[in-house]
C-alpha positions in Angstrom: -3.0 12.9 17.4 -1.2 9.8 18.7 0.7 7.5 16.4 -2.0 4.8 16.7 -4.7 7.3 15.7 -2.6 8.5 12.7 -2.1 4.9 11.6 -5.8 4.1 12.1 -6.8 7.2 10.0 -4.4 6.3 7.2 -5.5 2.7 7.1 -9.1 3.8 7.0 -8.5 6.1 4.1 -6.5 3.4 2.2 -9.3 0.9 2.8 -11.9 3.3 1.4 -9.8 4.1 -1.6 -9.3 0.4 -2.4 -13.0 -0.4 -1.8 -14.1 2.4 -4.2 -11.9 0.9 -6.9 -13.4 -2.6 -6.7 -10.7 -4.3 -4.6 -12.1 -7.0 -2.3 -10.7 -9.2 0.5 -8.6 -6.3 1.8 -6.4 -7.5 4.6 -4.3 -5.1 6.7 -1.5 -6.8 8.5 -0.9 -5.9 12.2 2.5 -4.3 12.4 4.7 -1.9 14.2 7.2 0.5 12.7 10.0 -2.0 12.7 8.0 -5.2 12.1 6.1 -5.8 8.9 4.7 -9.1 7.8 5.6 -9.2 4.0 9.0 -8.4 2.7 10.0 -8.7 -1.0 13.4 -7.4 -1.9 14.0 -4.1 -0.1 10.2 -3.4 0.1 7.9 -4.2 2.9 4.1 -4.1 2.8 1.2 -3.3 5.1 -1.6 -5.3 3.4 -2.9 -7.3 0.5 -6.1 -7.1 -1.6 -7.4 -8.4 -4.8 -9.7 -7.6 -7.7 -10.8 -9.8 -10.6 -7.5 -9.5 -12.4 -4.7 -9.3 -9.9 -3.5 -9.3 -6.3 -1.9 -6.1 -4.9 0.5 -5.7 -2.0 0.3 -2.2 -0.6 2.3 0.1 1.7 0.3 2.8 3.5 2.0 6.0 4.6 0.7 9.0 6.4 2.7 11.7 4.7 5.6 10.3 2.6 5.9 9.7 -1.1 8.0 6.9 -2.4 11.4 7.7 -3.7 12.2 7.3 -7.4 14.2 4.2 -6.5 11.3 2.7 -4.7 8.9 3.4 -7.6 11.4 1.7 -10.0 11.6 -1.3 -7.7 7.8 -1.6 -7.5 7.5 -1.3 -11.3 10.2 -3.9 -11.9 8.5 -6.4 -9.5 5.1 -5.8 -11.1 6.6 -6.6 -14.5 8.5 -9.6 -13.1 5.1 -11.1 -11.9 3.5 -10.3 -15.2 1.0 -7.9 -13.6 -0.7 -10.8 -11.7 0.7 -9.2 -8.6 1.0 -5.4 -8.3 2.9 -3.4 -5.8 1.3 -0.1 -4.7 2.2 2.7 -2.3 -0.7 4.6 -0.8 0.0 8.0 0.7 -2.7 9.4 3.0 -1.8 12.9 4.1 -4.0 14.8 6.5 -6.8 16.8 5.0 -5.7 16.0 1.4 -6.6 13.5 -1.3 -5.1 10.1 -1.2 -2.1 9.7 -3.6 -1.4 6.3 -5.1 1.9 5.3 -6.8 2.4 2.1 -8.8 -1.1 1.3 -10.0 
């Protein structure tokens, strides 16, 4: 599977997961491995979505869980923005369930 196919598959899984949970206006940013559109602190994000209560910025990975440090950074940023903006990491491994961290 090419890198593009892997990214497309992961983004599709993430979009389905977000849609199932009631998120709307899901926007995936075009990016490459070294160029992402949104940076906050040391974190970079692949897309944005919203539901009735908040906006989420999310990072989509094919097979990588966030480190404890990254999870702490996401939690601190979520608290800083009083839960109006949440920061989520979506892990989409092949042939397994989607894992979500930070929601």
